[in-house]
C-alpha positions in Angstrom: -8.8 25.2 -21.9 -9.4 25.2 -18.1 -6.7 26.8 -16.1 -5.5 24.9 -13.0 -5.4 28.0 -10.9 -9.2 28.5 -11.4 -10.0 25.0 -10.0 -10.7 23.8 -6.5 -9.6 20.4 -5.2 -12.9 18.7 -6.0 -13.3 15.5 -4.1 -15.9 13.2 -2.6 -15.6 10.5 0.0 -15.8 6.8 -1.0 -16.2 5.4 2.5 -16.7 6.6 6.1 -13.1 6.2 7.2 -11.2 5.7 4.0 -11.0 6.8 0.3 -11.8 9.8 -1.7 -12.4 10.3 -5.4 -10.6 13.3 -7.0 -12.5 15.0 -9.8 -9.8 17.1 -11.5 -8.5 16.9 -15.1 -5.1 15.8 -16.1 -3.7 19.3 -16.7 -4.7 20.4 -13.2 -3.1 17.4 -11.6 0.2 17.7 -13.6 0.4 21.4 -12.8 1.3 20.6 -9.2 -1.0 23.4 -8.0 -3.0 21.0 -5.9 0.0 18.9 -4.6 -0.2 20.2 -1.0 -3.9 19.7 -0.8 -3.6 16.2 -2.3 -1.0 15.2 0.2 -3.1 16.5 3.1 -6.1 14.7 1.9 -4.1 11.5 1.4 -3.0 11.5 5.1 -6.6 12.0 6.1 -8.3 9.5 3.8 -5.5 7.0 3.1 -6.5 6.3 -0.5 -7.2 8.8 -3.4 -8.8 7.6 -6.7 -8.4 9.5 -10.0 -11.0 7.8 -12.2 -10.0 7.2 -15.9 -7.3 9.8 -15.8 -5.4 7.8 -18.3 -1.8 8.9 -17.6 0.9 8.0 -20.1 4.0 6.6 -18.4 5.7 10.0 -18.6 2.7 11.7 -17.1 2.5 9.1 -14.4 6.0 9.9 -13.4 5.5 13.6 -13.7 2.4 13.5 -11.4 4.3 11.5 -8.9 7.1 14.1 -8.8 4.6 16.9 -8.0 3.9 15.1 -4.7 7.4 14.2 -3.5 10.6 12.4 -4.6 10.0 9.8 -7.2 11.9 6.5 -6.8 12.2 3.8 -9.4 12.8 0.1 -9.1 14.7 0.3 -12.4 18.1 1.7 -13.3 16.6 3.6 -16.2 14.1 5.4 -13.9 11.1 3.8 -15.6 7.9 2.6 -13.9 7.2 -0.9 -12.7 4.7 -3.2 -14.3 2.8 -5.4 -11.8 1.7 -8.8 -13.1 1.5 -12.4 -12.0 1.9 -13.7 -15.6 4.7 -16.3 -15.4 6.2 -14.8 -18.6 7.3 -11.8 -16.4 9.8 -14.1 -14.7 10.7 -14.5 -11.0 9.1 -11.2 -10.1 5.7 -12.7 -10.8 6.4 -15.3 -8.0 6.9 -12.5 -5.4 3.9 -10.5 -6.8 1.5 -13.4 -5.8 2.1 -12.5 -2.1 0.2 -9.3 -2.9 -3.0 -11.3 -2.6 -2.6 -10.9 1.2 -2.8 -7.8 3.3 0.6 -6.0 3.4 2.4 -2.7 3.1 5.5 -2.0 1.0 9.1 -1.5 2.1 9.2 -2.8 5.6 13.0 -3.3 5.1 13.6 0.3 4.3 15.0 2.8 6.9 12.4 5.2 5.5 9.4 3.2 4.4 7.8 4.2 1.1 5.5 7.2 1.6 3.0 6.2 -1.0 2.4 4.5 -4.4 0.5 5.4 -7.4 -1.0 2.5 -9.4 -2.3 3.0 -12.9 -4.5 0.4 -14.6 -3.1 -0.4 -18.1 -5.3 -3.5 -18.6 -7.8 -4.8 -16.0 -8.7 -8.4 -15.5 -12.0 -9.5 -16.9 -12.8 -11.0 -13.5 -11.3 -10.4 -10.0 -8.2 -8.3 -9.7 -9.7 -5.5 -7.6 -7.4 -3.8 -5.1 -8.5 -3.5 -1.4 -7.2 -1.0 1.1 -7.7 -0.5 4.8 -6.9 2.5 7.0 -4.6 1.6 9.9 -4.9 5.1 11.4 -8.6 4.7 11.7 -8.2 1.1 13.0 -5.9 2.3 15.7 -8.2 5.2 16.7 -11.1 2.9 17.1 -9.4 0.3 19.3 -10.5 0.0 22.9 -8.3 1.8 25.4 -7.3 -1.5 27.0 -6.1 -2.9 23.7 -4.2 0.3 22.9 -2.3 0.0 26.3 -1.5 -3.6 25.5 0.1 -2.7 22.1 2.2 0.3 23.1 5.8 -0.7 23.2 5.4 -4.0 21.4 7.5 -4.8 18.3 7.0 -7.4 15.6 9.5 -9.1 13.3 8.8 -8.4 9.6 10.4 -10.7 7.0 10.0 -11.7 3.4 9.6 -15.3 4.6 6.3 -14.3 6.2 4.9 -13.0 3.0 6.1 -15.9 0.9 4.9 -18.6 3.2 1.4 -17.4 2.5 2.0 -18.3 -1.1 4.2 -21.3 -0.7 3.5 -22.8 2.8 5.9 -25.8 2.3 9.0 -24.4 0.6 12.2 -26.4 0.1 14.9 -25.5 2.5 16.9 -24.0 -0.4 13.9 -21.7 -1.2 13.4 -20.7 2.4 17.1 -19.9 2.8 16.8 -17.7 -0.3 14.0 -15.8 1.4 16.1 -15.3 4.6 18.8 -13.6 2.6 16.4 -10.6 2.4 16.9 -8.6 5.7 14.3 -8.8 8.4 13.4 -6.0 10.8 11.8 -5.5 14.2 9.2 -2.7 13.8 6.8 -1.2 16.3 3.2 -2.5 16.2 2.1 1.1 16.8 3.8 3.8 14.7 3.7 7.3 16.4 4.1 9.6 13.4 5.7 13.1 13.5 2.2 14.5 13.3 1.4 12.8 16.6 -1.1 10.5 14.9 -0.7 6.7 15.3 -1.2 3.8 12.9 -0.9 0.0 13.2 2.2 -1.6 11.5 0.9 -5.1 10.6 0.5 -7.3 7.5 1.6 -10.6 6.1 5.3 -9.8 6.5 4.8 -9.9 10.3 6.0 -13.3 11.6 6.0 -12.9 15.4 5.9 -10.4 18.3 9.2 -9.9 20.1 9.2 -11.3 23.6 5.8 -12.9 23.4 5.0 -16.6 23.2 5.0 -17.5 19.5 1.3 -18.7 19.4 0.2 -15.8 21.5 2.0 -13.4 19.3 0.5 -14.9 16.2 -2.9 -14.7 17.8 -2.5 -11.0 18.4 -1.3 -10.4 14.8 -4.3 -12.3 13.4 -6.7 -10.4 15.6 -5.2 -7.1 14.6 -5.4 -7.9 10.9 -9.1 -8.9 11.3 -9.7 -5.7 13.3 -8.0 -3.4 10.8 -9.6 -5.0 7.7 -13.2 -4.9 8.8 -15.6 -3.2 6.3 -15.8 0.2 8.1 -12.0 0.7 7.6 -11.8 -0.8 4.1 -12.2 0.3 0.5 -12.2 -2.0 -2.5 -11.4 -0.5 -5.9 -12.7 -2.2 -9.1 -10.4 -1.2 -11.8 -11.2 0.4 -15.2 -8.5 1.0 -17.8 -7.0 4.4 -17.2 -7.8 4.6 -13.4 -5.0 5.8 -11.1 -5.0 5.2 -7.3 -2.7 6.8 -4.8 -2.4 5.4 -1.3 -0.5 6.3 1.9 1.8 3.3 2.4 2.6 4.5 6.0 -1.1 4.3 7.2 -2.8 1.7 5.1 -2.6 -2.0 4.1 -3.5 -3.2 0.6 -4.0 -6.4 -1.3 -5.2 -7.6 -4.7 -8.2 -9.9 -5.0 -7.5 -13.2 -6.9 -7.7 -13.2 -10.7 -6.7 -15.7 -13.4 -3.0 -16.0 -14.2 -3.8 -15.6 -17.9 -6.1 -12.6 -17.4 -3.7 -10.1 -19.0 -4.0 -7.8 -16.0 -1.2 -5.2 -16.1 -0.8 -2.4 -13.6 1.9 0.4 -13.8 3.3 1.6 -10.5 5.4 4.5 -9.2 6.6 5.1 -5.7 7.1 8.2 -3.5 10.3 8.0 -1.4 9.9 7.7 2.3 10.2 10.8 4.5 9.9 9.5 8.0 11.3 6.5 9.9 9.3 4.1 11.9 8.9 5.3 15.5 
C-alpha cells in the first residue's frame, strides 16, 4: 500500500485564476500529512477538487478535521445533506437561494473558513456548482474602482437571498426573514495575510450611506465583474466527487436542476478563523 509520506501534493490547475484538481488517494488525504499544503493551495486557488474520492460520512468528517476545526449544523455532529426535495422540509425552501451567487455565514462573527461538499447522488441534468474567485476579481479591478470601494460597507441579510427565490412574499414571511440578524460588512475584506477580496453576493441588499439605486447598481456591477468567466470554475458532479472551497474568498451557486432529480450532496464546514476587516 502507498505510504502518504512518500507522496507529493500532486495537483493541476482547472482554470487560470481559480480551481485545482488534487490527485492523491484517500489514505494520503486522511493522513493529514498534506493538510498545510492543501490549505495553502486553497487560499491561492479558491477551489480544490478531489475527483471520485468517495468518502464515507465518517471519512468526510475525518478529512475535514485534518484541515481545521470541524463544525456541524446538527447536535449529533453529523454532516448536512443539501437538497431541494420538498420532502426534506423547510430547509429545502432556504436551499433554493443557493441557485444565486453567495457565500456562507455572513451573520457569523467569524465567517466559515471553508466547506467540503461530497456528491452522494448527482442530478441527471443540471445541478453543477459554480465558483468565482473574489481575491482575483479584486486584484484585477481598475485602480479607480478600487479607490471607490475602499471603506464602503454593505448590509447583508437573509431577506436579500430569499427575495431572489420569492420576490413577492407575504408580510408574515418577510417578517420571519427579518428575525435572522443582518450585518454591515466591508465590501473589501483586508485579510490578515494582507490580501484583499470582495464581500458580495445575494445577501447584500444595499450599500451604507449610498443612494439605494446607486448602491444596488454597484452591487450588480461587482457581481458581474467577479463572476466573469476568467474568475469562474464550474464543477460537473460525478458520484463520489469532493470539492473544498475557500468561503472567505469565493462565491458559489448551484445551477438549476429538477426538484425530483434525487440530487443529494453531503456537506461539512470548517470553523471560521478570522473576522471581517
